[in-house]
SEPA-157159 format. One record per residue (C-alpha): chain; residue in three letters; x, y, z. Coordinates in steps of 0.02 Angstrom, whole numbers, m for minus. Example, Ala and Ser with C-alpha at 12.3 -4.5 7.8 and 13.67 -1.06 7.14 Angstrom:
% SEPA-157159
PT,A,ALA,615,m225,390
PT,A,SER,684,m53,357
***
This chain:
% SEPA-157159
PT,A,MET,2158,7715,2303
PT,A,GLN,2220,7819,2151
PT,A,LYS,2238,7982,2276
PT,A,TYR,2326,7884,2400
PT,A,GLN,2458,7821,2263
PT,A,GLU,2480,8002,2209
PT,A,THR,2513,8060,2384
PT,A,LEU,2624,7920,2407
PT,A,ASP,2718,7976,2231
PT,A,PHE,2724,8150,2313
PT,A,LEU,2814,8089,2481
PT,A,PHE,2930,7984,2398
PT,A,ALA,2976,8103,2258
PT,A,GLN,2975,8269,2359
PT,A,LEU,3067,8224,2515
PT,A,PRO,3240,8161,2547
PT,A,MET,3223,7970,2589
PT,A,PHE,3356,7885,2689
PT,A,THR,3317,7711,2626
PT,A,LYS,3347,7775,2447
PT,A,LEU,3486,7910,2474
PT,A,GLY,3574,7858,2623
PT,A,GLU,3687,7993,2722
PT,A,SER,3615,8160,2624
PT,A,ALA,3434,8127,2677
PT,A,PHE,3494,8113,2864
PT,A,LYS,3448,8273,2958
PT,A,LYS,3575,8290,3117
PT,A,ASP,3453,8393,3229
PT,A,LEU,3268,8390,3272
PT,A,ASP,3239,8573,3210
PT,A,ASN,3122,8519,3064
PT,A,THR,3048,8398,3182
PT,A,ILE,3002,8522,3310
PT,A,ALA,2935,8644,3184
PT,A,LEU,2810,8523,3101
PT,A,LEU,2753,8465,3265
PT,A,ASN,2724,8646,3341
PT,A,ILE,2601,8675,3181
PT,A,ILE,2495,8545,3227
PT,A,ASN,2502,8574,3414
PT,A,ASN,2609,8459,3477
PT,A,PRO,2525,8298,3466
PT,A,HIS,2661,8199,3556
PT,A,GLN,2620,8266,3713
PT,A,ARG,2437,8201,3695
PT,A,PHE,2482,8017,3724
PT,A,LYS,2592,7905,3825
PT,A,SER,2723,7819,3756
PT,A,ILE,2872,7692,3762
PT,A,HIS,3036,7731,3660
PT,A,VAL,3136,7593,3582
PT,A,ALA,3316,7603,3516
PT,A,GLY,3461,7491,3458
PT,A,THR,3547,7422,3318
PT,A,ASN,3470,7258,3304
PT,A,GLY,3320,7202,3392
PT,A,LYS,3213,7363,3403
PT,A,GLY,3090,7313,3274
PT,A,SER,3044,7131,3361
PT,A,SER,3049,7222,3529
PT,A,SER,2933,7352,3489
PT,A,HIS,2821,7224,3402
PT,A,MET,2824,7125,3557
PT,A,LEU,2785,7265,3680
PT,A,ALA,2627,7322,3561
PT,A,ALA,2569,7148,3563
PT,A,ILE,2580,7153,3746
PT,A,PHE,2479,7319,3783
PT,A,GLN,2346,7269,3644
PT,A,GLN,2325,7096,3742
PT,A,ALA,2297,7180,3908
PT,A,GLY,2161,7289,3825
PT,A,TYR,2253,7451,3786
PT,A,LYS,2234,7555,3619
PT,A,THR,2403,7528,3562
PT,A,GLY,2487,7628,3429
PT,A,LEU,2647,7562,3363
PT,A,TYR,2773,7660,3228
PT,A,THR,2907,7589,3149
PT,A,SER,3026,7582,3005
PT,A,PRO,3052,7555,2868
PT,A,HIS,2900,7466,2790
PT,A,LEU,2920,7305,2690
PT,A,LEU,2769,7316,2567
PT,A,ASP,2658,7466,2610
PT,A,PHE,2700,7632,2676
PT,A,ARG,2547,7619,2804
PT,A,GLU,2642,7478,2898
PT,A,ARG,2742,7595,2985
PT,A,ILE,2589,7669,3064
PT,A,LYS,2474,7560,3153
PT,A,ILE,2338,7549,3296
PT,A,ASP,2305,7379,3373
PT,A,GLY,2374,7289,3222
PT,A,LYS,2293,7384,3094
PT,A,MET,2374,7509,2962
PT,A,ILE,2337,7696,2967
PT,A,SER,2198,7721,2842
PT,A,GLU,2249,7783,2662
PT,A,ASP,2121,7932,2689
PT,A,PHE,2229,8003,2842
PT,A,VAL,2391,7992,2737
PT,A,VAL,2311,8082,2588
PT,A,ASP,2214,8215,2703
PT,A,PHE,2368,8241,2816
PT,A,THR,2499,8271,2665
PT,A,GLU,2375,8398,2591
PT,A,LYS,2347,8493,2741
PT,A,MET,2533,8505,2764
PT,A,LYS,2592,8540,2601
PT,A,PRO,2619,8727,2635
PT,A,GLN,2723,8677,2782
PT,A,ILE,2818,8546,2673
PT,A,ALA,2876,8681,2543
PT,A,ALA,2925,8788,2685
PT,A,ILE,3016,8678,2818
PT,A,GLN,3070,8553,2676
PT,A,PRO,3065,8405,2802
PT,A,SER,3148,8238,2765
PT,A,PHE,3031,8085,2713
PT,A,PHE,3063,8029,2887
PT,A,GLU,3033,8179,2988
PT,A,LEU,2857,8208,2891
PT,A,THR,2813,8028,2933
PT,A,VAL,2850,8043,3119
PT,A,ALA,2739,8194,3123
PT,A,MET,2596,8093,3030
PT,A,ALA,2614,7970,3153
PT,A,PHE,2608,8057,3301
PT,A,GLU,2456,8173,3231
PT,A,TYR,2374,8004,3213
PT,A,PHE,2395,7927,3392
PT,A,ALA,2352,8084,3471
PT,A,GLN,2170,8095,3351
PT,A,GLU,2123,7914,3387
PT,A,GLN,2172,7943,3580
PT,A,VAL,2280,7800,3592
PT,A,ASP,2326,7739,3774
PT,A,ILE,2493,7708,3734
PT,A,ALA,2609,7710,3581
PT,A,ILE,2767,7599,3556
PT,A,ILE,2885,7714,3463
PT,A,GLU,3036,7637,3368
PT,A,VAL,3189,7752,3335
PT,A,GLY,3243,7780,3140
PT,A,LEU,3416,7793,3145
PT,A,GLY,3528,7811,3323
PT,A,GLY,3438,7899,3454
PT,A,ARG,3495,8071,3510
PT,A,ILE,3444,8167,3348
PT,A,ASP,3325,8043,3278
PT,A,SER,3158,8134,3253
PT,A,THR,3063,8031,3362
PT,A,ASN,3160,8092,3515
PT,A,VAL,3049,8232,3555
PT,A,ILE,2937,8127,3659
PT,A,THR,2955,8095,3839
PT,A,PRO,2901,7917,3859
PT,A,GLU,2853,7811,4002
PT,A,VAL,3009,7692,3988
PT,A,SER,3143,7699,3854
PT,A,LEU,3212,7536,3798
PT,A,ILE,3391,7509,3705
PT,A,THR,3411,7342,3641
PT,A,ASN,3584,7268,3564
PT,A,ILE,3708,7377,3501
PT,A,SER,3830,7350,3353
PT,A,TYR,3909,7412,3203
PT,A,ASP,3792,7489,3086
PT,A,HIS,3794,7670,3001
PT,A,LYS,3972,7704,3062
PT,A,ASN,3983,7853,2950
PT,A,LEU,3833,7941,3044
PT,A,LEU,3836,7861,3231
PT,A,GLY,4034,7832,3256
PT,A,ASP,4150,7707,3222
PT,A,THR,4161,7626,3398
PT,A,LEU,4023,7530,3495
PT,A,ALA,4053,7653,3650
PT,A,LEU,4013,7802,3521
PT,A,ILE,3865,7726,3450
PT,A,ALA,3802,7679,3609
PT,A,GLY,3808,7871,3646
PT,A,GLU,3695,7903,3508
PT,A,LYS,3567,7774,3554
PT,A,ALA,3585,7830,3751
PT,A,GLY,3534,7999,3692
PT,A,ILE,3352,7934,3717
PT,A,ILE,3375,7917,3904
PT,A,LYS,3271,8071,3988
PT,A,PRO,3290,8143,4144
PT,A,GLY,3194,8034,4288
PT,A,ILE,3121,7918,4155
PT,A,PRO,3172,7738,4179
PT,A,ALA,3297,7652,4059
PT,A,VAL,3310,7471,4008
PT,A,ILE,3452,7390,3929
PT,A,SER,3410,7231,3842
PT,A,GLU,3592,7166,3824
PT,A,ARG,3740,7204,3932
PT,A,GLN,3886,7228,3826
PT,A,ILE,4058,7271,3907
PT,A,GLU,4097,7382,3783
PT,A,THR,3941,7507,3810
PT,A,LYS,3878,7463,3973
PT,A,GLU,3973,7618,4056
PT,A,VAL,3905,7723,3924
PT,A,PHE,3720,7690,3989
PT,A,ILE,3770,7698,4173
PT,A,GLU,3865,7867,4151
PT,A,LYS,3705,7943,4037
PT,A,ALA,3570,7887,4167
PT,A,ALA,3669,7947,4317
PT,A,ALA,3698,8098,4220
PT,A,VAL,3512,8138,4198
PT,A,GLN,3455,8035,4355
PT,A,ALA,3355,7900,4266
PT,A,PRO,3322,7730,4342
PT,A,LEU,3429,7606,4239
PT,A,ALA,3395,7427,4223
PT,A,PHE,3499,7283,4131
PT,A,ALA,3383,7144,4083
PT,A,ASP,3492,7021,4150
PT,A,GLU,3482,7094,4340
PT,A,ARG,3297,7047,4313
PT,A,TRP,3298,6888,4221
PT,A,MET,3396,6738,4172
PT,A,GLY,3372,6628,4032
PT,A,SER,3406,6436,4046
PT,A,ALA,3508,6339,3915
PT,A,THR,3404,6193,3935
PT,A,GLY,3242,6298,3909
PT,A,THR,3275,6336,3735
PT,A,ASN,3177,6244,3598
PT,A,ILE,3183,6303,3413
PT,A,THR,3076,6232,3271
PT,A,ASN,3035,6303,3110
PT,A,THR,2878,6406,3191
PT,A,HIS,2916,6439,3367
PT,A,LEU,3035,6484,3495
PT,A,GLU,3020,6401,3678
PT,A,LEU,3109,6500,3818
PT,A,THR,3117,6465,4005
PT,A,LEU,3169,6606,4092
PT,A,LEU,3186,6648,4280
PT,A,ASN,3111,6808,4353
PT,A,ILE,3263,6838,4466
PT,A,ARG,3166,6954,4588
PT,A,GLN,3024,6846,4609
PT,A,ASN,3125,6690,4601
PT,A,GLN,2984,6627,4480
PT,A,THR,3017,6519,4326
PT,A,HIS,2914,6573,4163
PT,A,HIS,2885,6470,4004
PT,A,TYR,2852,6571,3848
PT,A,LYS,2817,6508,3673
PT,A,LEU,2852,6637,3543
PT,A,ASP,2773,6648,3366
PT,A,LEU,2959,6732,3337
PT,A,ASN,3069,6598,3307
PT,A,GLY,3246,6669,3288
PT,A,GLN,3347,6601,3439
PT,A,TYR,3412,6778,3447
PT,A,GLN,3251,6843,3509
PT,A,GLU,3283,6773,3698
PT,A,LYS,3388,6950,3734
PT,A,ASN,3258,7053,3667
PT,A,VAL,3122,6958,3764
PT,A,MET,3219,6996,3914
PT,A,GLY,3233,7167,3891
PT,A,VAL,3026,7174,3842
PT,A,LEU,2993,7075,4003
PT,A,THR,3083,7200,4109
PT,A,VAL,2989,7343,4021
PT,A,ALA,2822,7265,4069
PT,A,GLY,2887,7243,4232
PT,A,ILE,2916,7427,4255
PT,A,MET,2733,7472,4167
PT,A,GLN,2672,7360,4309
PT,A,GLU,2754,7455,4434
PT,A,LYS,2696,7607,4360
PT,A,GLY,2514,7552,4378
PT,A,TRP,2474,7482,4214
PT,A,ASN,2364,7326,4209
PT,A,ILE,2468,7195,4130
PT,A,THR,2454,7004,4203
PT,A,GLN,2566,6874,4167
PT,A,GLU,2434,6781,4058
PT,A,HIS,2433,6932,3943
PT,A,ILE,2612,6932,3916
PT,A,THR,2632,6745,3892
PT,A,THR,2475,6760,3770
PT,A,ALA,2547,6901,3671
PT,A,LEU,2723,6815,3655
PT,A,SER,2649,6680,3559
PT,A,HIS,2548,6782,3445
PT,A,VAL,2652,6935,3404
PT,A,LYS,2640,6905,3214
PT,A,LYS,2443,6892,3226
PT,A,LEU,2436,7051,3349
PT,A,THR,2547,7163,3249
PT,A,GLY,2578,7110,3071
PT,A,LEU,2763,7082,3097
PT,A,ARG,2850,7009,2941
PT,A,GLY,3023,6958,2894
PT,A,ARG,3105,6903,3077
PT,A,TRP,3147,6727,3034
PT,A,GLU,2996,6704,2934
PT,A,VAL,2956,6536,2852
PT,A,VAL,2869,6566,2698
PT,A,ASN,2884,6381,2631
PT,A,GLU,2917,6222,2704
PT,A,HIS,2978,6109,2565
PT,A,PRO,3109,6173,2529
PT,A,LEU,3120,6269,2696
PT,A,THR,3118,6454,2645
PT,A,VAL,3143,6594,2761
PT,A,TYR,3159,6774,2751
PT,A,ASP,3244,6873,2874
PT,A,VAL,3292,7078,2871
PT,A,GLY,3439,7040,2969
PT,A,HIS,3583,7141,2862
PT,A,ASN,3732,7206,2965
PT,A,GLU,3874,7104,3067
PT,A,ALA,3773,7073,3226
PT,A,GLY,3621,7027,3129
PT,A,ILE,3698,6905,2992
PT,A,THR,3798,6833,3147
PT,A,GLU,3651,6779,3233
PT,A,ILE,3561,6718,3080
PT,A,MET,3704,6614,3061
PT,A,GLN,3698,6535,3225
PT,A,GLN,3512,6502,3198
PT,A,LEU,3553,6409,3034
PT,A,ARG,3655,6274,3153
PT,A,HIS,3473,6237,3221
PT,A,MET,3404,6188,3042
PT,A,THR,3392,6033,2961
PT,A,TYR,3426,6031,2777
PT,A,THR,3521,5942,2646
PT,A,HIS,3582,6098,2550
PT,A,LEU,3575,6280,2586
PT,A,HIS,3540,6410,2443
PT,A,ILE,3559,6590,2490
PT,A,VAL,3480,6743,2400
PT,A,THR,3561,6905,2466
PT,A,GLY,3604,7081,2420
PT,A,PHE,3664,7233,2515
PT,A,VAL,3651,7426,2512
PT,A,LYS,3817,7530,2472
PT,A,ASP,3834,7590,2643
PT,A,LYS,3855,7436,2726
PT,A,GLU,4022,7353,2781
PT,A,VAL,3994,7215,2655
PT,A,ASP,4188,7156,2696
PT,A,LYS,4148,7122,2866
PT,A,VAL,3984,7030,2836
PT,A,LEU,4038,6926,2696
PT,A,PRO,4159,6797,2799
PT,A,LEU,4006,6772,2917
PT,A,PHE,3927,6665,2779
PT,A,PRO,3959,6480,2736
PT,A,SER,4072,6423,2598
PT,A,ASN,3969,6268,2559
PT,A,ALA,3804,6366,2507
PT,A,SER,3750,6405,2339
PT,A,TYR,3729,6603,2314
PT,A,TYR,3611,6696,2215
PT,A,PHE,3671,6882,2225
PT,A,SER,3557,7024,2183
PT,A,LYS,3514,7195,2222
PT,A,ALA,3336,7272,2273
PT,A,GLN,3271,7399,2162
PT,A,ILE,3334,7565,2258
PT,A,PRO,3473,7689,2218
PT,A,ARG,3575,7625,2376
PT,A,ALA,3583,7454,2314
PT,A,LEU,3759,7378,2303
PT,A,ASP,3779,7309,2115
PT,A,GLU,3744,7124,2105
PT,A,VAL,3901,7097,1983
PT,A,ALA,4024,7191,2120
PT,A,LEU,3948,7087,2262
PT,A,THR,3962,6933,2166
PT,A,GLU,4163,6982,2138
PT,A,MET,4179,7028,2319
PT,A,ALA,4095,6878,2376
PT,A,ALA,4207,6752,2274
PT,A,ALA,4363,6841,2362
PT,A,HIS,4287,6766,2524
PT,A,GLY,4260,6603,2439
PT,A,LEU,4074,6623,2402
PT,A,GLU,4028,6549,2237
PT,A,GLY,3862,6609,2154
PT,A,LYS,3798,6701,2009
PT,A,PRO,3730,6882,1988
PT,A,PHE,3537,6923,1949
PT,A,SER,3475,7084,1915
PT,A,THR,3318,7068,2026
PT,A,VAL,3276,6985,2183
PT,A,GLN,3133,6891,2099
PT,A,LEU,3261,6822,1980
PT,A,ALA,3367,6766,2110
PT,A,LEU,3231,6679,2206
PT,A,GLN,3167,6593,2047
PT,A,ALA,3340,6527,2016
PT,A,ALA,3348,6460,2198
PT,A,LYS,3186,6379,2197
PT,A,GLN,3234,6303,2029
PT,A,HIS,3390,6215,2091
PT,A,ALA,3331,6186,2264
PT,A,GLN,3274,6002,2303
PT,A,PRO,3129,5973,2434
PT,A,ASP,3244,5929,2574
PT,A,ASP,3353,6085,2555
PT,A,MET,3346,6267,2630
PT,A,ILE,3323,6436,2546
PT,A,LEU,3374,6585,2644
PT,A,VAL,3333,6758,2589
PT,A,CYS,3426,6894,2690
PT,A,GLY,3547,7045,2677
PT,A,SER,3428,7187,2683
PT,A,CYS,3264,7233,2731
PT,A,PHE,3234,7290,2538
PT,A,ILE,3292,7124,2481
PT,A,VAL,3151,7033,2590
PT,A,ALA,3038,7171,2522
PT,A,ASP,3075,7122,2362
PT,A,ALA,3058,6939,2392
PT,A,LEU,2882,6965,2468
***
């Protein structure tokens, strides 16, 4: 355990980390990743994979896909980021985190290369994940993009299918300031001849995907060509989401009960089901029963946290990692389905988010507890309180998330609701 903690301290201290530093830690090419993988004999060429990009929904979609393959009996790797509580959440096989020993041994082995190549934290983590999946001989690995797609470290794999979820504004300083430019970066994961799936058809981005797929002769499927949701078939409770979806090609209706309960998951599910259908066509043994069971046990199978996660019933307390314009919009739509007397919101942001775009989305009739996560990129809680007041949101600043949460719990009545959102790091600190 001590050795593991020392290793983590080394990784966090030595390597530039995007979550802490932001743009300065972001590498604008794949050179370091390719160099690292060459040294360890290109482990990414020794397992099959599915690649998942997008602004919102890529984490949930990756976990749903992993759950489906696990349920179907395949040994399934899952690489996601960032982590909430433990670094090892990023690298899992069949829902179990990578061992502390592997993290220690891999880092020790790579120290000379780390000194020579000077990779970012993310670049080294990607290499570690790929080496682990290759050594453990996974049948398939679900690989979530870190940021963007085209020049993301994960974009060295040749997957079975590429999936792109919702496109919205995030990291505009790195990915571009229009949805079409951002989509162009995400479309960078579409590979020659490899089927690509788009979860959500958006007017501003669909042509970008059509053109990219045509340029590299990749079969392209928009999920809404294969699946249709029915307005009557959505039922949301505190613990689950029930969907009725029509498989357009087979003209068959399927009912799904998800243990992920944000209504925003409906779009993600249609993308996931489209990928599953393509994998079935490729000969993977996935049945309808595997899919139905997996979608109702995603959290249990994969250990997913922080997606409309209900941590308490009275007062109803929900944690959600939604943090950008589209993510917060979805959370606010979800709130309309909830029953409560008064709403208490614990929130905070990182400095490079467009907070002025997000604040107007929040309700003015809630009580606010403004805070900051314990990372250098965090926006100061006093500055946030002032910005929020300009948008008619009244609240007090708290120097830590724990203090903010404590205050919210003290003020909340049993039939009130407490919502914690704003960034992954706010939710991590709350957990």
